[in-house]
Kinemage of the C-alpha trace (Angstrom):
@kinemage 1
@onewidth
@group {chain A} dominant
@subgroup {mainchain}
@vectorlist {calphas} color= white
{ca met a 1} P -2.690 -88.949 141.244
{ca ala a 2} L -1.482 -87.331 144.358
{ca glu a 3} L 2.072 -85.919 144.452
{ca thr a 4} L 4.037 -85.957 147.522
{ca thr a 5} L 6.521 -83.041 147.789
{ca lys a 6} L 8.562 -81.798 150.817
{ca thr a 7} L 7.817 -78.315 152.137
{ca lys a 8} L 10.002 -76.015 153.759
{ca thr a 9} L 8.517 -76.602 157.068
{ca gln a 10} L 9.222 -80.497 157.037
{ca lys a 11} L 12.634 -81.113 158.638
{ca lys a 12} L 15.142 -84.106 157.681
{ca lys a 13} L 15.225 -86.973 160.266
{ca ala a 14} L 18.577 -87.679 161.781
{ca pro a 15} L 20.129 -90.980 160.516
{ca ala a 16} L 19.388 -93.842 162.084
{ca pro a 17} L 21.635 -94.891 165.058
{ca lys a 18} L 24.328 -97.422 164.767
{ca gly a 19} L 24.613 -100.131 167.117
{ca gly a 20} L 20.873 -100.771 167.327
{ca gly a 21} L 20.601 -97.730 169.608
{ca lys a 22} L 22.097 -99.554 172.462
{ca lys a 23} L 25.294 -97.230 172.463
{ca thr a 24} L 24.897 -93.639 173.651
{ca cys a 25} L 26.950 -90.474 173.025
{ca thr a 26} L 30.256 -90.167 174.712
{ca val a 27} L 29.542 -86.453 175.548
{ca gln a 28} L 28.985 -86.174 179.398
{ca gly a 29} L 25.150 -85.663 180.093
{ca cys a 30} L 24.061 -86.593 176.530
{ca lys a 31} L 21.608 -89.693 176.047
{ca arg a 32} L 21.192 -89.701 172.450
{ca ala a 33} L 22.002 -92.807 170.372
{ca tyr a 34} L 25.765 -93.224 169.025
{ca arg a 35} L 26.157 -92.457 165.519
{ca ala a 36} L 29.626 -91.700 164.588
{ca lys a 37} L 33.095 -91.320 166.373
{ca gly a 38} L 31.331 -92.215 169.608
{ca leu a 39} L 29.055 -89.401 169.096
{ca cys a 40} L 25.567 -88.716 168.331
{ca phe a 41} L 24.194 -87.144 165.546
{ca phe a 42} L 24.040 -83.887 166.872
{ca his a 43} L 27.399 -83.631 168.779
{ca tyr a 44} L 29.214 -85.228 165.623
{ca lys a 45} L 28.015 -82.353 163.455
{ca lys a 46} L 29.153 -79.832 165.930
{ca trp a 47} L 32.650 -81.520 166.141
{ca arg a 48} L 32.959 -81.271 162.380
{ca arg a 49} L 32.051 -77.641 162.382
{ca gly a 50} L 34.663 -77.046 165.057
{ca glu a 51} L 31.917 -76.111 167.557
{ca leu a 52} L 32.752 -78.879 170.059
{ca glu a 53} L 36.126 -78.433 171.499
{ca ala a 54} L 36.956 -81.941 172.555
{ca lys a 55} L 38.198 -84.562 170.158
{ca pro a 56} L 37.039 -87.990 170.295
{ca ala a 57} L 39.922 -89.777 172.037
{ca arg a 58} L 40.009 -92.843 169.676
{ca tyr a 59} L 40.740 -90.677 166.606
{ca val a 60} L 43.701 -88.908 165.921
{ca ile a 61} L 43.678 -85.826 163.876
{ca cys a 62} L 46.411 -83.290 162.578
{ca ser a 63} L 47.682 -81.264 165.536
{ca lys a 64} L 47.851 -78.034 163.701
{ca pro a 65} L 44.801 -75.578 164.621
{ca asp a 66} L 41.596 -75.803 162.667
{ca cys a 67} L 42.883 -79.029 160.802
{ca lys a 68} L 40.837 -82.098 161.196
{ca lys a 69} L 42.397 -84.160 158.604
{ca lys a 70} L 43.809 -87.981 159.469
{ca val a 71} L 47.312 -88.283 160.862
{ca gln a 72} L 50.063 -89.315 158.437
{ca ala a 73} L 53.138 -88.968 160.378
{ca his a 74} L 54.570 -87.220 163.865
{ca gly a 75} L 51.085 -85.955 164.692
{ca leu a 76} L 50.557 -83.965 161.343
{ca cys a 77} L 48.069 -84.726 158.383
{ca glu a 78} L 49.881 -85.434 154.884
{ca glu a 79} L 49.845 -81.734 153.784
{ca his a 80} L 51.172 -80.244 157.045
{ca phe a 81} L 53.821 -83.320 157.192
{ca gln a 82} L 55.237 -82.376 153.754
{ca ala a 83} L 55.399 -78.810 154.509
{ca trp a 84} L 57.190 -79.566 157.526
{ca lys a 85} L 59.595 -82.215 155.827
{ca lys a 86} L 60.122 -79.458 153.078
{ca ser a 87} L 61.054 -76.498 155.627
{ca arg a 88} L 63.580 -79.184 157.404
{ca lys a 89} L 65.500 -80.001 154.213
{ca lys a 90} L 65.869 -76.128 153.520
{ca asn a 91} L 66.814 -75.252 157.226
{ca gln a 92} L 69.498 -78.296 156.733
{ca ser a 93} L 70.937 -77.363 153.266
{ca ala a 94} L 71.168 -73.823 154.859
{ca ala a 95} L 73.001 -75.032 157.879
{ca ala a 96} L 75.352 -77.052 155.604
{ca ala a 97} L 76.242 -74.242 153.355
{ca glu a 98} L 77.181 -71.978 156.226
{ca ala a 99} L 79.444 -74.686 157.921
{ca ala a 100} L 81.489 -75.160 154.513
{ca pro a 101} L 84.309 -72.949 154.387
{ca ala a 102} L 84.472 -70.263 151.785
{ca ala a 103} L 86.922 -70.676 149.123
{ca pro a 104} L 89.771 -68.185 148.718
{ca ala a 105} L 89.314 -65.290 146.125
{ca ala a 106} L 92.076 -65.392 143.679
């Protein structure tokens, strides 16, 4: 019985293109088939690693640097939005405490 095993020299094949191979990558000059987010497998992988500068226009990600999570509110992901909301409440309570006059010492 012959066994078939993968060797280190064999490379993985790229996933099959979506859209029957009729759509192409949106990166200028690339003619590879579309795979995800308007990008071919190669450019999508680069985008996920942060090596590709351009963000796909139809997908909105967090505006914080190096964060590629989905936007929740105000251009921020859930994590960054909650941190922003928490800091905002802290600043509002501090401003309210300063605005209130101090009670006279007796």
